[in-house]
ROZABA-604455 format. One record per residue: residue number from 1; x, z, y of N, C-alpha, C in turn. Coordinates in steps of 0.02 Angstrom, whole numbers, padded with zeros to 5 digits. Example, Ala and Ser with C-alpha at 12.3 -4.5 7.8 and 13.67 -1.06 7.14 Angstrom:
<atoms>
<atom i="1" n_x="00660" n_z="00390" n_y="-00284" ca_x="00615" ca_z="00390" ca_y="-00225" c_x="00660" c_z="00390" c_y="-00165"/>
<atom i="2" n_x="00642" n_z="00354" n_y="-00112" ca_x="00684" ca_z="00357" ca_y="-00053" c_x="00645" c_z="00394" c_y="00002"/>
</atoms>
This chain:
<atoms>
<atom i="1" n_x="00620" n_z="02259" n_y="02177" ca_x="00717" ca_z="02244" ca_y="02154" c_x="00723" c_z="02345" c_y="02132"/>
<atom i="2" n_x="00742" n_z="02322" n_y="02077" ca_x="00752" ca_z="02409" ca_y="02053" c_x="00816" c_z="02391" c_y="02055"/>
<atom i="3" n_x="00859" n_z="02464" n_y="02061" ca_x="00942" ca_z="02482" ca_y="02024" c_x="00923" c_z="02548" c_y="01964"/>
<atom i="4" n_x="00981" n_z="02500" n_y="01938" ca_x="00999" ca_z="02559" ca_y="01838" c_x="01065" c_z="02571" c_y="01857"/>
<atom i="5" n_x="01077" n_z="02634" n_y="01808" ca_x="01152" ca_z="02644" ca_y="01803" c_x="01173" c_z="02625" c_y="01728"/>
<atom i="6" n_x="01222" n_z="02611" n_y="01728" ca_x="01258" ca_z="02644" ca_y="01648" c_x="01313" c_z="02669" c_y="01658"/>
<atom i="7" n_x="01333" n_z="02706" n_y="01626" ca_x="01420" ca_z="02731" ca_y="01628" c_x="01448" c_z="02714" c_y="01546"/>
<atom i="8" n_x="01508" n_z="02698" n_y="01571" ca_x="01547" ca_z="02648" ca_y="01515" c_x="01614" c_z="02680" c_y="01518"/>
<atom i="9" n_x="01642" n_z="02730" n_y="01541" ca_x="01711" ca_z="02753" ca_y="01545" c_x="01709" c_z="02802" c_y="01485"/>
<atom i="10" n_x="01664" n_z="02794" n_y="01435" ca_x="01700" ca_z="02821" ca_y="01376" c_x="01721" c_z="02780" c_y="01294"/>
<atom i="11" n_x="01709" n_z="02720" n_y="01331" ca_x="01684" ca_z="02641" ca_y="01304" c_x="01761" c_z="02613" c_y="01294"/>
<atom i="12" n_x="01776" n_z="02568" n_y="01268" ca_x="01844" ca_z="02542" ca_y="01263" c_x="01819" c_z="02460" c_y="01264"/>
<atom i="13" n_x="01878" n_z="02411" n_y="01287" ca_x="01854" ca_z="02338" ca_y="01272" c_x="01858" c_z="02312" c_y="01188"/>
<atom i="14" n_x="01825" n_z="02274" n_y="01171" ca_x="01780" ca_z="02229" ca_y="01215" c_x="01693" c_z="02263" c_y="01218"/>
<atom i="15" n_x="01690" n_z="02324" n_y="01210" ca_x="01615" ca_z="02346" ca_y="01212" c_x="01603" c_z="02355" c_y="01262"/>
<atom i="16" n_x="01650" n_z="02372" n_y="01314" ca_x="01647" ca_z="02397" ca_y="01390" c_x="01581" c_z="02336" c_y="01434"/>
<atom i="17" n_x="01611" n_z="02270" n_y="01407" ca_x="01566" ca_z="02215" ca_y="01438" c_x="01496" c_z="02189" c_y="01368"/>
<atom i="18" n_x="01519" n_z="02206" n_y="01329" ca_x="01439" ca_z="02208" ca_y="01282" c_x="01410" c_z="02241" c_y="01294"/>
<atom i="19" n_x="01420" n_z="02290" n_y="01303" ca_x="01357" ca_z="02352" ca_y="01348" c_x="01340" c_z="02357" c_y="01408"/>
<atom i="20" n_x="01381" n_z="02297" n_y="01456" ca_x="01380" ca_z="02293" ca_y="01515" c_x="01342" c_z="02239" c_y="01519"/>
<atom i="21" n_x="01347" n_z="02187" n_y="01464" ca_x="01290" ca_z="02124" ca_y="01463" c_x="01199" c_z="02136" c_y="01414"/>
<atom i="22" n_x="01211" n_z="02185" n_y="01397" ca_x="01163" ca_z="02214" ca_y="01352" c_x="01116" c_z="02241" c_y="01412"/>
<atom i="23" n_x="01128" n_z="02281" n_y="01456" ca_x="01099" ca_z="02320" ca_y="01508" c_x="01075" c_z="02253" c_y="01547"/>
<atom i="24" n_x="01123" n_z="02223" n_y="01571" ca_x="01100" ca_z="02153" ca_y="01622" c_x="01036" c_z="02114" c_y="01588"/>
<atom i="25" n_x="01038" n_z="02097" n_y="01531" ca_x="00989" ca_z="02059" ca_y="01517" c_x="00923" c_z="02114" c_y="01507"/>
<atom i="26" n_x="00918" n_z="02162" n_y="01504" ca_x="00853" ca_z="02201" ca_y="01505" c_x="00809" c_z="02184" c_y="01596"/>
<atom i="27" n_x="00865" n_z="02174" n_y="01644" ca_x="00848" ca_z="02182" ca_y="01704" c_x="00801" c_z="02105" c_y="01728"/>
<atom i="28" n_x="00770" n_z="02133" n_y="01788" ca_x="00741" ca_z="02069" ca_y="01820" c_x="00775" c_z="02024" c_y="01877"/>
<atom i="29" n_x="00763" n_z="01973" n_y="01880" ca_x="00796" ca_z="01943" ca_y="01937" c_x="00794" c_z="02000" c_y="01996"/>
<atom i="30" n_x="00874" n_z="01993" n_y="02031" ca_x="00879" ca_z="02030" ca_y="02084" c_x="00889" c_z="02101" c_y="02060"/>
<atom i="31" n_x="00863" n_z="02131" n_y="02019" ca_x="00888" ca_z="02206" ca_y="01998" c_x="00972" c_z="02196" c_y="02000"/>
<atom i="32" n_x="00970" n_z="02275" n_y="02013" ca_x="01043" ca_z="02304" ca_y="02003" c_x="01074" c_z="02338" c_y="01955"/>
<atom i="33" n_x="01122" n_z="02313" n_y="01921" ca_x="01148" ca_z="02375" ca_y="01907" c_x="01219" c_z="02415" c_y="01905"/>
<atom i="34" n_x="01230" n_z="02476" n_y="01918" ca_x="01285" ca_z="02503" ca_y="01949" c_x="01327" c_z="02521" c_y="01881"/>
<atom i="35" n_x="01372" n_z="02509" n_y="01848" ca_x="01404" ca_z="02516" ca_y="01797" c_x="01478" c_z="02558" c_y="01821"/>
<atom i="36" n_x="01471" n_z="02634" n_y="01819" ca_x="01540" ca_z="02656" ca_y="01804" c_x="01583" c_z="02637" c_y="01746"/>
<atom i="37" n_x="01653" n_z="02646" n_y="01753" ca_x="01689" ca_z="02629" ca_y="01719" c_x="01748" c_z="02653" c_y="01726"/>
<atom i="38" n_x="01812" n_z="02656" n_y="01704" ca_x="01879" ca_z="02668" ca_y="01682" c_x="01934" c_z="02596" c_y="01723"/>
<atom i="39" n_x="01978" n_z="02636" n_y="01754" ca_x="02036" ca_z="02573" ca_y="01792" c_x="02065" c_z="02542" c_y="01719"/>
<atom i="40" n_x="02085" n_z="02500" n_y="01740" ca_x="02128" ca_z="02454" ca_y="01697" c_x="02087" c_z="02396" c_y="01647"/>
<atom i="41" n_x="02086" n_z="02390" n_y="01585" ca_x="02053" ca_z="02344" ca_y="01552" c_x="01970" c_z="02310" c_y="01571"/>
<atom i="42" n_x="01949" n_z="02385" n_y="01585" ca_x="01883" ca_z="02375" ca_y="01588" c_x="01865" c_z="02346" c_y="01663"/>
<atom i="43" n_x="01913" n_z="02393" n_y="01712" ca_x="01878" ca_z="02374" ca_y="01769" c_x="01936" c_z="02309" c_y="01782"/>
<atom i="44" n_x="01961" n_z="02250" n_y="01758" ca_x="01979" ca_z="02211" ca_y="01749" c_x="01918" c_z="02137" c_y="01731"/>
<atom i="45" n_x="01914" n_z="02181" n_y="01688" ca_x="01871" ca_z="02132" ca_y="01638" c_x="01801" c_z="02128" c_y="01645"/>
<atom i="46" n_x="01750" n_z="02186" n_y="01642" ca_x="01682" ca_z="02169" ca_y="01669" c_x="01664" c_z="02140" c_y="01742"/>
<atom i="47" n_x="01717" n_z="02133" n_y="01796" ca_x="01691" ca_z="02098" ca_y="01853" c_x="01689" c_z="02031" c_y="01835"/>
<atom i="48" n_x="01745" n_z="02026" n_y="01818" ca_x="01787" ca_z="01942" ca_y="01797" c_x="01714" c_z="01918" c_y="01749"/>
<atom i="49" n_x="01712" n_z="01934" n_y="01688" ca_x="01665" ca_z="01929" ca_y="01649" c_x="01592" c_z="01915" c_y="01674"/>
<atom i="50" n_x="01573" n_z="01959" n_y="01711" ca_x="01486" ca_z="01966" ca_y="01749" c_x="01514" c_z="01905" c_y="01798"/>
<atom i="51" n_x="01551" n_z="01898" n_y="01826" ca_x="01556" ca_z="01811" ca_y="01869" c_x="01541" c_z="01760" c_y="01827"/>
<atom i="52" n_x="01580" n_z="01747" n_y="01777" ca_x="01582" ca_z="01691" ca_y="01735" c_x="01525" c_z="01695" c_y="01712"/>
<atom i="53" n_x="01503" n_z="01753" n_y="01679" ca_x="01410" ca_z="01739" ca_y="01662" c_x="01332" c_z="01722" c_y="01719"/>
<atom i="54" n_x="01359" n_z="01720" n_y="01766" ca_x="01329" ca_z="01704" ca_y="01836" c_x="01299" c_z="01756" c_y="01876"/>
<atom i="55" n_x="01319" n_z="01831" n_y="01857" ca_x="01300" ca_z="01876" ca_y="01893" c_x="01336" c_z="01886" c_y="01974"/>
<atom i="56" n_x="01307" n_z="01921" n_y="02002" ca_x="01327" ca_z="01932" ca_y="02047" c_x="01351" c_z="02011" c_y="02074"/>
<atom i="57" n_x="01438" n_z="01983" n_y="02056" ca_x="01473" ca_z="02054" ca_y="02086" c_x="01469" c_z="02096" c_y="02157"/>
<atom i="58" n_x="01421" n_z="02122" n_y="02191" ca_x="01413" ca_z="02164" ca_y="02259" c_x="01472" c_z="02195" c_y="02272"/>
<atom i="59" n_x="01502" n_z="02238" n_y="02240" ca_x="01569" ca_z="02285" ca_y="02254" c_x="01605" c_z="02296" c_y="02197"/>
<atom i="60" n_x="01635" n_z="02337" n_y="02205" ca_x="01701" ca_z="02362" ca_y="02156" c_x="01721" c_z="02436" c_y="02191"/>
<atom i="61" n_x="01705" n_z="02473" n_y="02187" ca_x="01752" ca_z="02538" ca_y="02225" c_x="01768" c_z="02591" c_y="02204"/>
<atom i="62" n_x="01809" n_z="02617" n_y="02214" ca_x="01833" ca_z="02697" ca_y="02184" c_x="01783" c_z="02761" c_y="02185"/>
<atom i="63" n_x="01775" n_z="02793" n_y="02130" ca_x="01717" ca_z="02863" ca_y="02130" c_x="01752" c_z="02914" c_y="02131"/>
<atom i="64" n_x="01809" n_z="02909" n_y="02084" ca_x="01863" ca_z="02977" ca_y="02081" c_x="01920" c_z="02944" c_y="02025"/>
<atom i="65" n_x="01951" n_z="02991" n_y="02020" ca_x="02004" ca_z="02989" ca_y="01972" c_x="02012" c_z="02926" c_y="01921"/>
<atom i="66" n_x="02065" n_z="02853" n_y="01927" ca_x="02027" ca_z="02831" ca_y="01877" c_x="01946" c_z="02766" c_y="01867"/>
<atom i="67" n_x="01908" n_z="02807" n_y="01926" ca_x="01845" ca_z="02786" ca_y="01886" c_x="01817" c_z="02749" c_y="01939"/>
<atom i="68" n_x="01780" n_z="02697" n_y="01914" ca_x="01744" ca_z="02645" ca_y="01982" c_x="01689" c_z="02650" c_y="01960"/>
<atom i="69" n_x="01651" n_z="02610" n_y="02012" ca_x="01568" ca_z="02598" ca_y="02032" c_x="01573" c_z="02506" c_y="02035"/>
<atom i="70" n_x="01570" n_z="02491" n_y="01975" ca_x="01559" ca_z="02418" ca_y="01997" c_x="01454" c_z="02393" c_y="02005"/>
<atom i="71" n_x="01456" n_z="02362" n_y="02031" ca_x="01374" ca_z="02357" ca_y="02073" c_x="01377" c_z="02284" c_y="02057"/>
<atom i="72" n_x="01317" n_z="02251" n_y="02008" ca_x="01327" ca_z="02191" ca_y="02004" c_x="01238" c_z="02178" c_y="01997"/>
<atom i="73" n_x="01201" n_z="02115" n_y="02022" ca_x="01149" ca_z="02091" ca_y="02046" c_x="01128" c_z="02034" c_y="01984"/>
<atom i="74" n_x="01085" n_z="02045" n_y="01953" ca_x="01061" ca_z="01988" ca_y="01920" c_x="01030" c_z="01926" c_y="01940"/>
</atoms>
């Protein structure tokens, strides 16, 4: 099991989940992707859409002002 990081704080929807999905597709089963994203639409959409796609959202935690880390397991 490996952990990877993706920073999409400079991206806007719908590219936030598109980039997340591309990275998740590269992972092996049980690998983890830590996604840094902004509060608002990305924070609402990425965890929800990840769950809908069958991924396991392990946590959503604030990192600093308006930035969150979403931890997703394949």
